[in-house]
TORNU-289186 format. One record per residue: residue in one letter; x, y, z of N, C-alpha, C in turn. Coordinates in steps of 0.1 Angstrom, whole numbers, plus 5000, padded with zeros to 4 digits. Layout:
<nodes>
AXYZXYZXYZ/...
</nodes>
This chain:
<nodes>
M614115500365615515470368616215600372/R616915600383617715710387619215690383/V619815790376621115770372622015870380/L623015810387623915890394625215920386/F625616050386626716080377627816150386/S629016100385630116160393631116210384/P631416340383632416390374633816320376/S634116290388635416230391635516090385/S634416020384634415880379634115870364/A633815980358633415970344634615950335/G635816000339637015980331637216110322/R638316110316638816220308637816260297/G637116150291636216180280635016260283/S634716280296633516350300633816500302/A635016550301635316690302634516780293/P634416750280633616840271632216850276/W631616740281630216740285630116830297/L631016820306630916910318631117050315/A632017090306632117230302630817280296/L630217200287629017240280627917260291/A627817160300626817170311626917300319/G628217340322628417460330628017590322/M628317590309627917700302626417720300/L625717610297624317620296623617650309/A624117590320623517620333623617760337/G624717820333624917970336624018050328/A623718010315622918090306621418080309/F620917960313619517940315619117930329/G620017910338619717890353619617750356/P620017710368620017570372618717500372/S617617570376616317500377615817470363/R615917560353615417530340616217430333/F617517420336618417340329618517190335/A617817170347618017040354617816920345/P616716910337616416790329617516770319/F618016880313619116860303620416810310/L620616860322621816810329621816660332/A620616620336620516470338620816390325/L620316440314620516370301622016370297/I622616490300624116500297624916400305/G624516400318625116300327625116160323/L623816120318623715990314624515960301/S624516050292625316030280626816020283/A627316100292628716100296629015970303/S628115920311628315790318628415670308/L627515670298627515570288628815570280/S629215690277630415710269631615660276/A631715690289632815650297632915500299/C631715440300631615290303631715200290/G631715270279631715190266633015110266/G632914980262634014900261633914810249/S634714700249634614610238633314530238/P632814490227631514410226631814280233/P630714210237630814080244631313980234/P631913870238632313760229631113700222/P631313640210630213580203629713450209/E628513420208628013300214628313180205/H628613070211628912950204627812840207/F627312770197626312670199626812530195/Y626512430203627012300200625812190201/R626112080194625111980194625911840192/L625311740198625811600195625111550183/T625611430178624911370167624511230171/P623511170165623011040168624110930165/P624410840175625410740173624910630164/V625810560157625410450148625610330157/L624510250158624510130167624310000159/S624809900164624709760157623209720159/A622809640149621409590149621309480159/P620309480168620209380178619809250172/A620209140179619809010174618308980176/Q617809040187616409020191615709150194/P615209220183614609350186613309340194/L612909440201611709450208610509430199/A609509350203608309340195607409450198/G607009520188606109640190606809770189/I606109870194606610010192607210060205/L608410120204609110170216609010320216/I608510380227608310520229609510570237/V610310670232611310720240610910860246/E610910870259610511000265611611090266/R611311220268612411320271613011290284/L614311290285615011270297614811390307/R614411360319614311470329615711500334/A615811630339617111670344616811780355/D617511790365617311890375618212010373/G617712120376618512250377619312270364/V620612310366621412350355621812240345/T621712120350622012000340621012000329/G619812050331618812040320618712170312/E619512270314619512390307620512390295/R620312490287621112500274622612540277/P622912630286624312670289625112540293/M626312530287627212410290627612420305/V627612310312627912300326629312250328/Y630012310337631312250341631612260356/S632412170360632812170374634312150375/R634912160387636312140389636612020398/A637611950394638011830402638211860416/S638711980419639012020433637712060441/A636612080434635412130440634212060433/D634111930434633111860426631611880431/K631411940442630111970446629612110441/S630412180433630012310428630012300413/L628912350407628712360393628612500388/S629112520376629112650369628712630355/T628312740349627812740335628612840327/Y628812810314629412900305628313010300/R628813120298627813230294627613230279/Y628713200272628613210257628813080250/H628712970257628812840251627512760255/L626712730245625412670247625112560238/W624212470243623712360234622612420225/T622412360214621412410205619912390211/E619812290220618612270226618912200240/A617912200249618112140262618612000261/P619611960269620211830268619211710269/G618211720278617311610279616511590266/R616211690259615511670246616511630235/M617711690235618711650225619011500226/L619211450238619611310239618311220237/Q617111260240616011190236615811170221/Q616011280214615911270199617011180193/H618211190198619311110193619110960196/L618710940208618510800212617410730203/A616310810201615210760193615610730179/K616410820173616810800160617810690159/A618810680168619810570168619210430170/L618210420179617510290181616610260170/K616010350163615210330152616010270140/E617210340137618010300126618610160129/A618910130142619410000145618309890146/K617109930144615909840144615909770158/A616009850168615909790182614509750185/A613509800178612109760179611409770166/K610209720165609409730153609409870148/D609209970157609410110154609710180166/V610410300165610810380176610410520174/L609610570184609110710183609410780196/T609310910195609310990207607911020213/D607811060225606511090231605811210225/E606611290217606011400210605011360200/V605111240195604211190185602811160191/R602811130204601611090211600910970205/A601710870202601210750196601110640207/E600310540204600210430214601410340211/G602110310223603310220221603210090230/D604110010228604209880236605209890247/W606209970245607309990254607610140256/I608010170268608410310271609810320277/L610610400271611910420277611910560283/K612210570296612210690303613410700312/G613710820317614810830326615210970329/R616310980337616711110342618211130338/L618611240334619911280331620611330344/L621511260350622111290362623411380361/H624211350352625411430349625611450334/F625911570330626211600316627111720316/E628411700320629211810323630711790320/Q631411900319632811900317633511920331/V634611850333635311850346636711900343/L637012020349638312080347639212050359/G640612050356641512030366641811880367/G642511840378642911700380644011670371/S644311550369645411510361645111530346/R643811540342643411560328642011610327/P641611700319640211740318639411620313/K638111610316637311510312635811550312/V635011460307633511490308632911370315/V631711390320630911290327629511290322/L629011180318627711160313627111040321/E626011070328625410970336623810980335/A623210870332621710870330621110750337/D620010770344619210660350618110630341/L618110510335617110470324616310350328/S615110350324614210240327613410210314/L613110080312612310030302611009970308/L609910020304608609980310607609920300/K606709840304605609790296604609900295/A604209940283603210050282601810020288/K601409890287600109860291599909870306/D600909840314600709840329601909910336/Y602809970329604010030335604809940343/G604809810339605609710346607109730342/L607909730352609409750350610009630343/V610709650332611309540324612809550326/H613309670326614809690328615109820334/H616109830342616509950349618009940351/A618710050348620110060350620610210351/V621710240357622310370357623510360349/Y623610430339624610430329625610540331/L626810520334627810620337629010600327/E629310710320630410710311631310840313/E632610820314633610920315634510920303/E634911040298635811040287636811150289/A638111120287639111230287638911330276/A639211450278639211560268640611600264/D640711640252642111680247642611810254/N641711890258642112010265640912070273/E641012180278639912240287638912330279/S638912330267638012410259636612350258/P635612430257634212370255634112280243/A634812320232634812240220635312100222/A636412090230637011960233636011880242/A635311940251634311880259633211820251/V632811890241631711840232632111710225/E633411710220633911590213633911470223/A634311500235634411390245633111340249/L632111440250630711390253630111310242/Q630511340230630011260218630411110220/K631711090223632210960225631510880237/A631310960248630710900260629210870256/F628510950249627110920245627010800236/T628010790227628010670218628110540226/R629010540235629110420244627910390252/L627310500257626110480266625010420257/A624810480246623710430237623910290232/A625210250230625510110226625210010238/R625510050250625209970261623709960263/L623010070261621510060263620909970253/A621309980240620809900229621009750232/S622209720237622509580241621609530252/D621309610261620409570272619009550267/L618509640259617109630254616909510245/K617909470237617609360228617509230235/A618009220247617909090255616509070261/K615709170260614409160268613309090259/
</nodes>
């Protein structure tokens, strides 16, 4: 790595370094002192560029919703697969967009989910459906067990929307219920939930996403129990 050092850009704090460099260069000669001059330049540059430390990282997670027990649970074992997601939607940094530019997505640098959203929602859906007794048993595909039904899908939107009349969040998932024996389609729907946030902070977005996810899971459980 080549370090370029400019005395004029180093700032007032570099003056002692430059004075010392001049004295040593005169005493030992420029050629013998060149390596030391480079080291002094690097130290002065780092000293001049030193600023406040970066903000602390914040980590967030949703919790499994509490669902009502279905009147007609699925017969057999339901396997919940990890939700697929494209690009930034499936990554841990929180995603946000602006109402005035809905085709553009950005991510927070210091606000992250504890795990990828597709896996987090998979785990929470499996636990919520299991506790609601939506099937004889509910497992994730990580168990690698034989199942009778497969719930799979794609996470389309999982983001905070800033601006507009009021900040909000958008949660959208394309979900399908399949027969495990032949992958026959039993149920398919795109679930879209929006929820207003109290303010534009990431923490407010997490609270709003929790409410949206609870409604989505309740709708899904209602659809599955009718099959």
